[in-house]
C-alpha positions, 0 to 999 in steps of 0.5 A: 924229863920235866913234863914228860907226862904231857907226852903220855897224856897225849899219846893215850888221848890221841889213841882213844880218839883215832882208834875204836878196838874190836875184840882180838884185833884190838889187841894187836893193835894196842900192842903195836901203838904202845910199842911205838910210844915205848920207842918214842919215849926212849929217843926222848930221853937220849935227845934231851942233850940236844935241841928239841925243836927248830931253832926258830922255836927255841926263841921267845916270840915278842908277843903272844897270840892275842885274840879279839872278840867282837860281838854284835846284837843286831836289831831285834825287831821285837821285844820278845827277840831282844831278850834272847839275843841279849842272853846269847851275846852276854854267854859270848861276854862271859866265855871272853871274860873267863879267858882273859880275852879282849872283847867289844860288844855292840848291842843293837837291843838298846833303844837307838839314840837319834844322832845314831843314824849318822855314819860317825856314831851309827852301829855299821860305822862302829863294827867296821872300825872295831874290825879294822882295829883288829886286823893284826889279831886272831879275830872272833867276831859274832853276829846275832839277830836277824838277816834278809836275802833279796836273791842278790844281796845278803844282810845283817840287820843292824840299828840304823843301816844294815851291813851286806855280806860284801861289805863285811868281806871288805873289812875282814880282808885286811886282816892277817890272822885267823878269823872266826865269823859266827853268823847266828841269824836267818838267810845267814847261808848267803854269807858263807860263799861271800865271806868263804877264803883260807885262813878263815872259819865261816859258821852259818846258822842256815844253809842258803838265804832261803831259810829266813825264819827266826833262827835258834842256832844262836841259842845253842851255839852260845850255850856250846862255847862254855859247855864242858860237854861239848869237850868231845875230844876231852882235851880239857878245852872246847874248839869251835868245831865242838862247838858248832857240832853241840850247837847244830845237833842241839839245833836239830834235835829241838826241831824233832822235839818240837815236831816241826820242819826245820827251817834252819840247817847250820853249815861250817866252812874253813877250806876256803871253797866257799861250800861248807859241810853240816854236823852230819859229816861227823862223827865226834870230831872226826869226818865220816864223809868225804867232800865230793869232787876233790873239795876241800875238806872242812873242820880241820882249822876249826879244830884247832881253833880255840876261843880260850885256851888250855894252860898248855896252849897259852904257854905257846907263842905264835911260832909254837902255836903255828908249829903245833897246827902243822902238827895237829893237821899232820896227825888228822891227815894222817888218820884219813891215810890209815886205810892205805897204810900198814899198822906199824907205819901208821902207829910209828908215824903217830907216836912220831907226832905225838913226840913233837907235840910233847917236845913242844908243849915241854920247851915252852913250859920251860921258858915260861917257867924260866921267865917267871923266875927271871922276873922275881 
């Protein structure tokens, strides 16, 4: 079967992620798990004559998944900050270039022109226009700089007029795809409840608007998005969840190493409940703390969202990418239910989902290869 190695690769990866074996008990789990894998593999061989997945996924989508990155470097205030903010922004640009992703960079560290105070050419107007033009794409918006919060209104500092959280939300509300908003500035925690909604990932450098000191989280976030060490699940890609976890841990470690009281506590929110979670909720990429009072569990969407796709992910059109996300979510949800299931039931379900994922990638790769041959 073409690309059947991807099935075994996925199986082995998920085994390492989903289970840490312990002595004799682990041996029995290994036997059960790989027995399920063998059954799934046999089923696949006999199923090749029939359709692998739903008929709608057999058709090539008209357009691939498109990503747009907008990096905004806000007003630096002091020259010492300008160099840092510019360096952090350049790393995001480099990350987009590595993945051939369309990007726009509003660099607020450059001297402001006299005419730039008008609505026609201001950074604020430029940003709002870019967001509107990107409404049909998967949008990544990275804000780097300083913020303010007066107890009522939260703002991100730009050259000229600042932009409020409410103004940003109004512009983003027209978006149709997944949105990733990375707020790397002081007081950014006040942006989280305003920007939170289903289908959107919101990251903030602080847990509230009261944390108003210079934020270093943006430095570690820009480093993590391209750092192989941030690939916690070893799938050769760095999700926005993995980048956040690495950056949050490094931010925390900075204050420990410097014997300082931490003045920023990063949060991630992707469930739409306006609350968010810290890196302390995770071990690796897996939740170790449960949300209280029935709140939405954060991290599910972020774990599946990548700035730079792997070769396999890049072969997925919009329909397959959506189906892949559904299967990944089912796998993560299954893991949370493991304690309430028998071992046979649990590993049978893991094998079934892994088989669907393998078929999904195999079919996509075959169609990409066929398209290349046809175009020669």
